[in-house]
Every structure is written in structure tokens, then in C-alpha cells.
N, C-alpha and C positions, 0 to 999 in steps of 0.2 A: 532295654539294654542293662539298666541298673540291676534289675531282678536277676537277670542271667549272670551278671558279674558276681553277685552275692552267692548264688548257687554254685558257681564255679569255684569261688574262694572256699566255700564250705567243703566241697568235694576234695579240693587240694589239701585242706587241713586234715581231713580224714585220712587221706593217703599218706601224708607226712607223719601222722601219729602212728599209723601201721608200720611205716618204715622205721621209725624210732623204736617201737616195741621189738621189731625183728632185730634191729641193731643191738639192743640191750640183751636179747636172748643169745645172740651170737657171741657177744662179749662174755656172758656167763659161761657158755660152753667152752670158750677158749680158756677162761680162767680155770675151769674144772679140769681141762686137759693138762694144763701146766701143773696144777696141783697133783694130779695123778702121776704125771711123769716124775715129779720130784719125789713123791712117795715111793714109786717103784725103784728109783735110783737109791734111795735110802735103804730099802729092803735088800737090794742087791749088795750093798756095802756090808750089811749084817750077815749075809750068807757067806 
């Protein structure tokens, strides 16, 4: 039972790391979207 618990914990750690990486990528995408929107608004002001 102890070995199974360790394996399960390791699998959960891997899944959590994957979720955290995906979260970071989504945050980067959102940040880029916001930056692009601000840039386009500034360009519109200049035109």
C-alpha cells in the first residue's frame, strides 16, 4: 500500500506540474493579447 501511495503521489505531482505550465502559458497569452490591444489602440489614435 505504501508503494502504491508513493507512485500515486508522483503521478499527481507530474499532473500538477503540467497544469502549472499550462497556466503559465495561458497567462503569457493573455498578457500578449492585452499588449497587442493597447498597441492597436495607440496606432488608432495616431491615425
